[in-house]
C-alpha positions in Angstrom: 110.4 72.6 120.7 108.1 69.8 122.1 108.9 66.2 121.2 106.8 65.1 118.2 105.4 62.1 120.1 103.8 64.4 122.7 100.1 64.3 123.7 99.5 67.0 121.1 99.3 64.3 118.5 97.2 61.9 120.6 94.0 62.9 118.7 92.9 60.3 116.2 92.4 61.0 112.5 88.6 61.3 112.8 88.4 63.7 115.7 88.1 66.9 113.5 84.8 65.5 112.1 83.3 66.2 115.5 83.4 69.9 114.6 80.2 70.6 112.6 81.7 73.4 110.5 84.7 71.3 109.4 82.6 68.2 108.9 80.1 70.1 106.7 82.7 71.7 104.5 85.0 68.6 104.3 82.1 66.4 103.3 80.9 68.9 100.7 84.4 69.2 99.3 84.6 65.4 98.8 81.3 65.5 96.9 82.5 68.4 94.7 85.9 66.6 94.1 84.0 63.5 92.9 81.9 65.6 90.6 85.1 67.3 89.2 86.7 64.0 88.5 83.6 62.8 86.7 83.6 66.0 84.7 87.3 65.5 83.8 86.5 62.1 82.3 83.6 63.6 80.4 85.7 66.5 79.1 88.4 64.1 77.9 85.8 62.0 76.0 84.2 65.1 74.6 87.5 66.6 73.4 88.2 63.2 71.7 84.9 63.2 69.8 84.9 66.8 68.5 87.5 68.2 66.0 90.5 69.1 68.1 94.2 68.6 67.8 96.2 66.4 70.2 97.7 69.6 71.6 94.2 70.9 72.5 93.4 67.7 74.2 96.6 67.9 76.3 95.9 71.5 77.1 92.8 70.6 79.1 94.9 69.5 82.1 97.1 72.5 81.7 94.1 74.9 81.6 92.8 73.6 84.9 96.1 73.4 86.8 98.0 76.5 85.5 95.9 79.0 87.5 96.9 77.2 90.7 100.6 77.6 89.8 100.4 81.2 88.6 97.7 82.6 90.9 98.4 80.8 94.2 100.6 83.5 95.7 98.1 86.2 94.8 95.3 84.0 96.1 97.1 83.5 99.4 97.5 87.3 99.9 93.8 87.7 99.2 93.0 85.0 101.7 95.0 86.8 104.4 93.8 90.3 103.5 90.1 89.6 103.0 87.6 87.4 104.7 88.7 83.8 104.1 85.1 82.6 104.1 84.3 85.3 101.5 87.3 84.1 99.3 86.1 80.5 99.6 82.6 81.6 98.4 84.1 83.5 95.5 86.2 80.5 94.5 83.2 78.1 94.6 81.1 80.5 92.7 83.6 80.5 89.8 83.8 76.7 89.9 80.0 76.4 89.9 79.7 79.0 87.1 82.2 77.2 84.9 80.6 73.8 85.4 77.0 75.0 84.9 78.0 76.9 81.7 79.7 73.8 80.4 76.6 71.6 81.2 74.3 74.1 79.5 76.6 74.4 76.4 76.5 70.6 76.0 72.7 70.5 76.4 72.3 73.1 73.7 74.9 71.4 71.4 77.2 74.4 71.5 80.7 73.1 72.3 84.1 73.9 71.0 87.7 73.2 72.1 88.3 76.8 73.0 85.1 77.0 75.1 86.1 73.9 77.0 89.6 75.3 77.6 88.3 78.6 78.7 85.8 77.1 81.2 88.5 74.7 82.5 90.7 77.8 83.1 87.8 79.6 84.9 87.3 76.6 87.1 91.0 76.4 87.8 90.9 80.0 88.9 88.2 79.1 91.4 90.3 76.3 92.8 93.3 78.6 93.0 91.2 81.0 95.1 89.5 78.5 97.3 92.3 76.1 98.2 94.6 78.5 100.2 91.7 80.1 101.9 90.2 76.7 102.9 93.5 75.2 104.2 94.3 78.5 106.1 90.8 78.4 107.6 91.4 75.0 109.2 93.5 76.7 111.9 90.6 79.1 112.5 87.9 76.4 112.7 89.8 73.7 114.7 92.1 73.6 117.7 95.8 73.6 117.0 96.2 69.9 118.1 93.6 68.8 115.5 95.3 70.4 112.5 97.4 67.3 111.6 94.4 65.1 111.7 92.4 67.6 109.6 95.1 67.8 106.9 95.3 64.0 106.9 91.5 63.8 106.4 91.7 66.2 103.5 94.4 64.2 101.9 92.6 60.9 102.5 89.4 62.2 101.1 91.0 63.5 97.9 92.9 60.2 97.3 89.9 58.0 97.9 87.7 60.1 95.7 90.4 60.1 93.0 90.5 56.3 93.1 86.8 55.9 92.4 86.0 59.1 90.5 87.4 58.2 87.0 85.7 54.7 87.1 82.4 56.2 88.1 82.7 58.8 85.4 83.3 56.1 82.8 80.2 54.2 84.0 78.0 57.3 83.9 79.3 58.1 80.4 78.6 54.6 79.1 75.1 54.4 80.6 73.7 57.9 80.6 75.9 59.9 78.2 78.1 63.0 78.6 75.2 65.4 79.4 74.4 63.5 82.6 78.0 63.6 83.7 78.3 67.3 83.2 74.9 67.9 84.9 75.9 65.8 87.9 79.3 67.6 88.1 77.5 71.0 88.0 75.1 70.0 90.8 78.0 68.7 92.9 79.7 72.1 92.8 76.8 73.8 94.5 77.2 71.5 97.6 80.4 73.2 99.0 79.0 76.6 98.0 75.9 75.9 100.2 78.0 74.4 103.0 80.3 77.5 103.2 77.2 79.8 103.1 75.6 78.0 106.0 78.8 77.8 108.1 80.4 80.6 110.1 83.5 80.6 112.3 85.3 83.1 114.4 88.4 84.8 113.0 90.3 87.3 115.0 90.0 90.7 113.3 92.8 93.2 112.9 92.4 96.8 114.2 94.6 98.0 111.4 93.7 99.0 107.9 94.0 96.4 105.1 97.4 96.0 103.5 98.0 96.8 99.9 98.1 93.6 97.8 101.6 94.2 96.6 102.8 94.8 100.1 100.9 91.7 101.4 102.6 89.5 98.7 106.0 91.0 99.5 105.6 90.4 103.2 104.4 86.8 102.7 107.4 86.0 100.5 109.8 87.7 102.9 108.3 85.7 105.9 108.7 82.5 103.9 112.3 83.3 102.9 113.3 84.1 106.5 111.6 81.1 108.2 114.0 78.2 107.8 111.4 75.5 108.9 109.0 76.7 106.2 111.8 76.9 103.5 112.9 73.4 104.3 109.4 72.0 104.2 108.7 73.6 100.9 112.0 72.5 99.4 111.5 68.9 100.5 107.9 68.9 99.2 108.9 70.4 95.8 111.7 67.8 95.4 109.3 65.0 96.5 106.6 66.2 94.1 109.1 66.4 91.2 110.2 62.8 91.8 107.1 61.0 93.0 104.7 62.4 90.4 106.3 59.8 88.1 104.1 57.1 89.7 100.9 58.7 88.5 102.2 60.4 85.4 103.6 57.1 84.0 100.8 54.8 85.2 98.8 54.9 81.9 102.0 54.0 80.0 102.7 51.2 82.5 99.2 49.7 81.9 99.3 50.0 78.2 102.9 48.9 77.4 104.1 46.8 80.3 101.0 45.2 81.7 99.1 45.0 78.4 95.9 46.1 80.2 93.0 48.4 79.5 90.8 50.8 81.4 89.8 48.2 84.0 93.4 47.5 84.9 94.0 51.2 85.1 91.1 51.6 87.5 92.3 48.7 89.7 95.7 50.2 90.0 94.3 53.6 90.9 92.2 51.9 93.5 95.4 50.3 94.9 97.0 53.7 95.2 93.9 55.1 96.9 93.7 52.2 99.3 97.3 52.7 100.4 96.7 56.4 100.9 93.5 55.6 102.9 95.2 53.1 105.2 98.2 55.4 105.8 95.9 58.3 106.5 94.0 56.4 109.2 97.3 55.3 110.8 98.8 58.8 110.6 98.0 59.8 114.1 99.6 56.6 115.5 102.6 57.0 113.3 103.2 60.5 114.6 103.2 59.2 118.1 105.9 56.7 117.5 108.2 58.5 115.1 109.3 62.1 114.3 108.0 63.9 111.3 111.4 63.9 109.7 111.7 60.1 110.0 108.2 59.6 108.6 108.9 61.8 105.6 112.2 60.0 105.0 110.5 56.6 105.2 107.7 57.8 102.9 110.2 58.8 100.3 111.9 55.4 100.5 108.5 53.8 100.2 107.8 55.7 97.0 111.2 54.8 95.7 110.4 51.1 96.3 107.1 51.6 94.5 108.9 52.9 91.4 111.4 50.1 91.4 108.7 47.5 91.7 106.7 49.1 88.8 109.9 49.2 86.7 110.5 45.4 87.1 107.0 43.8 87.3 104.7 42.6 84.6 102.1 41.4 87.2 98.9 43.5 87.9 98.8 42.2 91.5 102.4 43.2 92.2 101.8 46.6 90.6 98.7 47.1 92.8 100.7 46.3 95.9 103.5 48.6 94.8 101.0 51.4 94.2 99.5 50.8 97.7 102.9 51.4 99.1 103.4 54.5 97.0 100.0 55.8 98.0 100.9 55.4 101.7 104.1 57.3 101.2 102.3 60.0 99.1 99.9 60.8 101.9 102.4 60.7 104.8 104.7 63.1 102.9 102.1 65.7 101.8 100.4 65.6 105.2 103.7 66.1 107.0 104.9 69.0 104.9 101.5 70.7 104.9 101.2 70.5 108.7 104.8 71.8 109.1 104.0 74.9 107.0 100.8 75.5 109.0 102.4 75.1 112.4 105.3 77.4 111.5 103.0 80.2 110.2 101.2 82.8 112.4 97.6 83.3 111.4 98.3 86.7 109.8 100.4 85.1 107.0 99.3 81.4 106.9 97.3 81.9 103.6 100.4 83.3 101.9 102.9 80.7 103.1 100.5 77.9 102.1 100.0 79.5 98.7 103.7 79.6 98.1 103.9 76.0 99.2 101.2 75.0 96.7 102.7 77.1 93.9 106.1 75.5 94.2 104.9 72.0 94.8 102.5 72.2 91.8 105.4 73.5 89.8 107.6 70.6 90.9 104.9 68.1 89.9 104.4 69.7 86.5 108.1 69.7 85.9 108.4 66.1 87.1 105.6 65.0 84.7 107.5 66.5 81.8 110.9 65.1 82.9 109.8 61.5 83.5 107.6 61.5 80.4 110.6 62.7 78.3 112.8 60.0 79.8 110.2 57.3 79.0 109.8 58.6 75.4 113.5 59.0 74.6 114.8 56.0 76.5 112.3 53.5 78.2 109.6 53.3 80.8 112.0 51.2 83.0 114.6 53.9 82.9 112.0 56.5 83.9 110.9 54.6 86.9 114.4 53.7 88.0 115.5 57.3 87.6 112.6 58.4 89.7 113.5 55.8 92.4 117.0 57.2 92.6 115.7 60.7 92.8 113.3 59.7 95.7 116.2 58.1 97.6 118.1 61.4 97.2 115.0 63.3 98.6 115.1 60.9 101.6 118.8 61.7 102.1 118.1 65.4 101.8 116.7 65.3 105.3 120.3 65.7 106.6 120.4 69.3 105.2 116.6 70.1 104.9 115.0 68.6 108.0 111.3 68.6 108.5 110.5 69.9 112.0 107.2 70.7 113.8 107.4 73.7 116.1 104.1 72.8 117.7 104.9 74.1 121.2 105.2 77.7 119.9 102.0 79.6 120.3 101.5 81.2 116.8 98.5 83.2 118.0 98.9 87.0 118.0 100.2 88.5 121.3 98.4 91.4 122.9 99.9 94.7 122.1 99.1 98.2 123.5 100.5 101.1 121.4 102.9 103.3 123.3 101.8 106.8 124.3 103.3 109.6 122.1 103.9 113.3 122.7 103.2 114.0 119.0 100.1 113.2 117.0 100.9 111.0 114.1 98.8 110.1 111.1 98.7 106.5 109.8 101.1 107.3 107.0 103.5 109.3 109.1 107.1 108.0 108.9 109.6 106.6 108.6 109.7 105.4 112.2 113.0 104.6 113.8 112.9 102.1 116.7 115.7 101.9 119.2 115.9 99.4 122.1 118.8 99.8 124.6 120.0 96.9 126.7 122.5 96.9 129.6 124.2 93.5 129.3 126.9 92.3 131.7 130.0 90.7 130.2 129.0 87.2 131.5 125.7 87.4 129.6 127.0 88.5 126.2 127.1 85.1 124.5 123.5 84.3 125.5 122.5 87.8 124.5 124.0 87.5 121.0 122.2 84.2 120.5 118.9 85.8 121.5 119.6 88.8 119.2 120.2 86.5 116.2 116.7 85.1 116.8 115.4 88.6 117.5 116.6 89.8 114.1 114.8 87.0 112.3 111.6 87.5 114.3 111.5 91.3 113.7 112.6 91.1 110.1 110.0 88.6 109.0 107.3 90.7 110.8 108.3 93.8 108.7 111.3 95.5 110.4 113.8 97.0 107.9 117.5 97.9 108.2 117.8 95.9 111.5 121.2 96.5 113.2 122.8 95.9 116.6 125.4 98.3 118.0 127.7 98.2 121.0 128.7 101.5 122.7 132.5 102.0 122.6 132.5 104.2 125.6 130.1 102.1 127.7 130.6 98.5 126.5 127.7 97.2 128.5 125.3 99.3 126.5 123.9 97.6 123.3 121.4 99.2 121.0 119.0 97.4 118.6 117.8 99.6 115.8 115.3 99.1 112.9 112.9 101.1 110.8 109.4 100.8 109.5 108.1 103.0 106.6 105.1 104.4 108.4 103.5 104.5 111.8 100.8 102.0 110.6 103.6 99.6 109.6 105.1 99.9 113.1 101.7 99.0 114.6 101.2 96.2 112.1 104.7 94.7 113.0 103.7 94.5 116.7 100.3 93.0 116.0 102.1 90.4 113.9 104.3 89.2 116.7 103.1 86.0 118.2 103.0 84.8 121.8 106.1 82.8 121.0 107.9 85.8 119.7 107.1 87.8 122.8 108.7 85.1 124.9 112.0 86.2 123.4 111.5 89.6 125.0 111.3 87.9 128.4 114.5 86.0 127.8 116.3 89.3 126.8 114.9 91.1 129.9 116.3 88.3 132.1 119.8 89.1 130.7 119.5 92.8 131.5 121.6 94.2 134.3 119.7 95.7 137.1 115.9 95.8 137.7 115.0 98.3 134.9 113.7 96.7 131.6 115.3 97.5 128.2 114.6 101.1 127.2 112.4 101.6 124.0 112.8 104.9 122.1 110.6 105.8 119.1 111.6 108.5 116.6 110.4 109.8 113.3 112.9 110.8 110.6 112.7 114.2 109.1 114.3 115.6 106.0 116.9 118.4 106.3 116.7 119.3 102.6 115.2 122.7 101.8 113.6 124.1 98.7 115.4 127.1 97.2 114.4 130.3 99.1 112.6 128.5 101.9 113.2 129.3 105.5 114.1 126.8 108.1 111.0 125.9 110.1 110.7 123.4 113.0 109.1 120.2 111.6 107.7 118.0 114.4 107.3 115.0 112.2 107.1 113.9 108.6 103.7 112.9 107.4 102.9 111.1 104.2 99.6 111.7 102.5 
C-alpha cells in the first residue's frame, strides 16, 4: 500500500476539468442539478396551493429519493453489464421526460397530487440509473490519480448549486410564476443529455457473453461483502450519513424556532454550508498530501459534531452560519473520502455495483437519520436532537479504530491479460461444473509465508467468482499442497480469470517464489460428471457434462 501523501495525490482539484469529456458532462450536470432544485421549490409551492394533504406534500421528497434507495443495486448491475454511456442516456431521458411532462401539465392547467408524485418518482428512477453509471465512468474517462479530484469536484458542484438553487427558485417563482420555473427546469435537463450524446470515451470491452442480471447482482454483493476496505468505507459512510443528516434535516426547525428567522435566514445558512463545502473541496488535494484519509474522515466527523453542538447552543445567525460552514467542510471531506475509497478498491468490472451498494446504504442511513432526529426534536427538543447527533458523530469518529478508511491506490485494478489454457476436449460455454486444482511444492521454511498468501488468495478468488475454495496438504508428501475450487460453467471460469486484476496476478508471482525447485505450480482443470444412471440405461463414456 502506498502512503496516502504520495505524488498520486499531487494533482489539484481542478485538473480533471482539463479533460474535455469530463468537463462537458460535469458542467452539464451542475446546470441540470440547478434546474432540479428550482423545480423542487416550484413543486413544493404547487403542492401547497392545490388540494393535497400534509402526507402528500411530504411524499414528494420520498417519491424522488426512494428509487435511489431501492433501485441502486439493480442500476449498478445494469451499469456494469451494459454500456455505461447508454445507461446514462437512459437515465437522463427519464429525467427529461418527467420534467417536460410536468411543465406541459402546468401549462395546460392539468395538475394533481398523484401526477406530481408519479412524475417525481419517474425522475427519481432516472437519477437512480444515471448516478452509478456516471460515477463508475469517471474511472474510464480520467486517469486513476485524477479520481479523487474528480469526486471532490462533483461534491463541490452539488453543494454549491444546492446553496443557491432554492433561493433562485424562490426568486423565479415570485417574479415569473411556477410555469417559468418548470419550463427552465425542463430545459436544463436536456443539457446533460446533449453532453452525453456528444461525448464518447474508451471502455475496455469483455470478450465474454453478458452476465444474467441476477448473477451480476449476486456477484457484486459477494465482492462487496468479501472486500474489507469497501465494507469499512460503506459502514463508516452509512453511520456518518445517519448522524450528520441532522444538520440539514433540522435546519428549517432551527431557523423557525431557535433563530426566529424566515426564508432569507434559511437561505443565508444554506449558503454558509455550501461555502464551507466549496472551500474544503478546493483544499482537498492539499489535505490529502498532509494527512491520511482515515485522519481526514475522523477530523471531518469531529467537525460535524462541533457544528451540531454550536447549532444546539446558539441563537445567533452569524454563529450558526459559521457552524454550518464547518459542517459543510466536514460533509464534503467525508463523502469524497469514502467515495474515492470504494472506487479505488473496486476493479472496473464491478465498480458500478459497489458504488450502487454504497449509495443505497448511505441513502438509507440518511433517510433513517432524518426520521430519528426529527422524532427526537418532536418528542423532546431541538437541542436534544442536535446534541444527540453530536455524540453520534463523535462515536463515528472513534469507529475508525475498528472500521479504518484506507486507500489501496498502489494496486492496479485494471484487468490483467489472460490467455485461456489449451484443452483436449471441446467445451461449450455452459459446460460444467469446472474443477480447478493448483498444486504447490512448499518447503517447510516457507509454510508460514505460503499460508499468509493463501488467505489472500482465497479472498481474491472467491470475490472473483470461485466457489467451494479449499486448501489441502498431502499426508504422504507434506510438501505438496493443493488449492481447489469450482465454477458452475466454463464461461464462469473464463469470467473469473478476466476479472482478476494486475494486483491480483502479483499474488501468483509471490506464490511462485515460494515454490520449491524451478517448476511453477501445476494447474489441472477437470469437469465433473454424474455417475447416476437412468433405469435400464447402459454405462457410456461421457467425456464432459454440457449444460444447454
